[in-house]
N, C-alpha and C positions, 0 to 999 in steps of 0.2 A: 234730097231734090226739093226743087223751088220751084216748081211751076202751078202754082193753088191759084186757081182764078178767086177773084171776087166772092164772095157767100153771101147767098141771100138770108133770108131768118129759118132757122130751121125750123123743120115742123113739129110741132107740141104733142108733147106724150101727153096718151090718159091719163098719168099724175103729176104734172107739170106745176099742180098748186098745194106741193106736199108739206106738209108742218116742218118745221126746221129742227133738225137732229136733237138740238137740246129736248126737244117738247116731245119727238121719239122717246128718247134716250130716259126721259123722267117718267114715259108712260109704261113703258118697258121695263121700267123696277118695279111699276104698280103693281103690273100685271102678274109679274112673276113669266115676264119672256123673258128668253134669249136673244137678245139683242147684240152681235157683237161688235167689236168694234176692231175697225181697223186698223193697222197703226200708222201712230199718230204722223208720223214721218209722211204720210200722204198727205199730196196739201193741191188745195187745187193752184191751177196754170192762172187763172184770174176770177175776180171775185166772181159770188154764183147765185143765184137764189134753191132755195130749197128744191130740190127734189126727189124722185122717186121710180123703179121701172122697174121689173124683171128683171133677174141677175140671166147673165148672157156670156157665163165663163167660156174661159177655152186658157191652156197650158200654152204657152208660145214658146216652140221647139227649134227657130230661126229663121223660120221659112213665112212669106207672105201669107200663106195659100190655105191655113190652117185660121189668120185671123179673115179672112174676106170668105171664106164658110162660114163663120160667128155671122159676122153681118148678114150672110143671104139669106141664114135659116131665122134672123131675129126679126122679131113686132119694133112697130114704131113703137115707140115709150119705153124700149127694151134697154138695161145700163150692162154695156160689153166691157167685163174684166177679165182682163190680161194680165198672166201669171208671167210671168218670166224672173222668175226666183228672186228681186230682188239685187240684177245685176248690176254696178257703177260704173261697167266697162261698154256698156251699149246701150242703144235704144231699142226698143222694140216697134214703136209707131213713129211715123212724119206726118208729114203735110196731107199726103196722096191718102193713105189707109182711114185718116181722123174725117178728111171732105169725105171719105164715100160714106163713113156711118153718119155724118150729120147726114149729108144727100137719103140714106135710109132712114132718116127718122128718129136714130135712136137720141135716146135723153140725155149721154154722158159715157164718157168713158175712164175705167179705172185701170190703171196699169199698175201690178208691181213691179216696177223696174223705171225706165229715163224715155224720157222722148225725143224728139228733138225737132228742129224746124219751129222753132217756137216763136218766132215773129207770124209763119203764116198760120200758125197754130189760131193766133188769138186773132187773125183778120176771120177765121171759118166759125170762130163764136163758140164751137160747140164743148160743152164742160168736161175739163178733164182733171184728171186727179193722177198723178203719179212722186216719183221720189227726187224728181229734178230734172234736166238735160244733158245732152250728151252730142257732138256730133256727128261720133261712129255709131252704123247701124250696123246691126246684128252679124258678129264676125264667128261666124258658126257655119260649118258645114251640117246641114239641116237634114236629120236621122226622115227615113222616110216610115209612113206610119198613117192612122189616122187623126180625126180630130179628137184630143181628150177634151170633155163639155165640165171639166172641173177647173177651179183657180184655186191657190191659196194664196194667202195674202199675210206670211211671214206666219205660219202656222194655221190661220183664219183659214176653214174651211169655207166656199163658194159655189153653190151646186145650181142647178137648175129649177130646184124647188126652192129657191130663195129671191126676197128682193133686198136691192142696195136702198136706201136714204143716205141724201149726200149734201152738203153746204159750206159754206166757207170752216166750219167748225170740225168736220171730219167726215168719213162715211162707217156708217154701222149697215150691218147685217140681218137679215130678218127674216125667220120663214113664212114663207109663204103663205101657209094657212093661218097665220096668226096676224095678220096683216092691218085684217080689217080693225081689228080688237082696237091694235095698238094704235093707230091712223085717227080713230075714234076720239077713244079719249084723250092723244097727243093733242087733238081739235078741239076741244072742249078747255083743258090745261092753259092753250093759245091765247082764248076767248078767256079766261078767268084774268091769265095775268096780263093780258092788253088791258082790260078792263081795271088793273088794281094799278097797273102805268098811269092811263086817262085820268083815273082821280086823284094818282100824286103830282100831277098837274096840274091838277085844278087845284090844291092846297091841301087833301087832305092823305098825312103822311100812312108809309105802308105799317109802321106803329100803331097807327089810329084804325086804319082797316083789322090790322090779326087782331088787336084790343090786345097791343103785347104789355099794358103796365097790369093786364087783370093774369098776364101770363105769368106776368114774375111774382102777382100775391098768389098766385095758387101754385108755384112752384116753392116760393118762399117755404111753406106747411106741405109741400107733398115733395123733394127733392126729386123723386125719380121722375116727377114728370121733364117729359121732355116736348121741346119745342116743334118736332115732328108733327106727335099724339096732338099735342092744343090748335096745330093747325087742321091733324084732318077730322078734328072735334067743331072746329069753326070754319068749315073748306074752305080756307086757304089751298094755294094752288104751290107755293114756294117751297122749293125743295134745300134743306137744309143736314 
């Protein structure tokens, strides 16, 4: 399909100013929260700012009806996650489906499979993560059945009880009931590290900020002292 019309700016989702996935990963690690990493083969079609939204997963069976039903049930700011089994012989979404999702206000689409109509998708501008592109659409006769409201990203389960975080570094899945605490800590990490970077640009090295000379003196006396422990004791936000 090649009849996409020029897109107007997407409706902003309620979580458009999400922290970057690196900060989400660091926060989840500190809190002991399971932030499930989607396969690193999932890449953004174009550069994308950090985003987050409630997961709207669906298992694709070869027909667009389940995709349209998912969009119909979604709320603005949701992230549609489509499980096409990681197939590399067909695309499961193209320009019209992505444009429909963009018009409905979805924040992004994550495809465990391939897309097509790449040029049109770039014009539409909805953030999209997939395994790549393919000119073929679905190549199967779809079975009858109701929409499956779940998806697997190469074994990583995604349900409607999850949130999705995504940016140029990749895709993370976090249980919705832990999202607020993870996001709050991630934003604190970003503020701390941004301040550290600002001080570095102003002339104060990271080693000076973290009193690395003191760490080396302490570590010489206590070989079991780790830099991570030193940073925790000194309020550093860097992960090592």
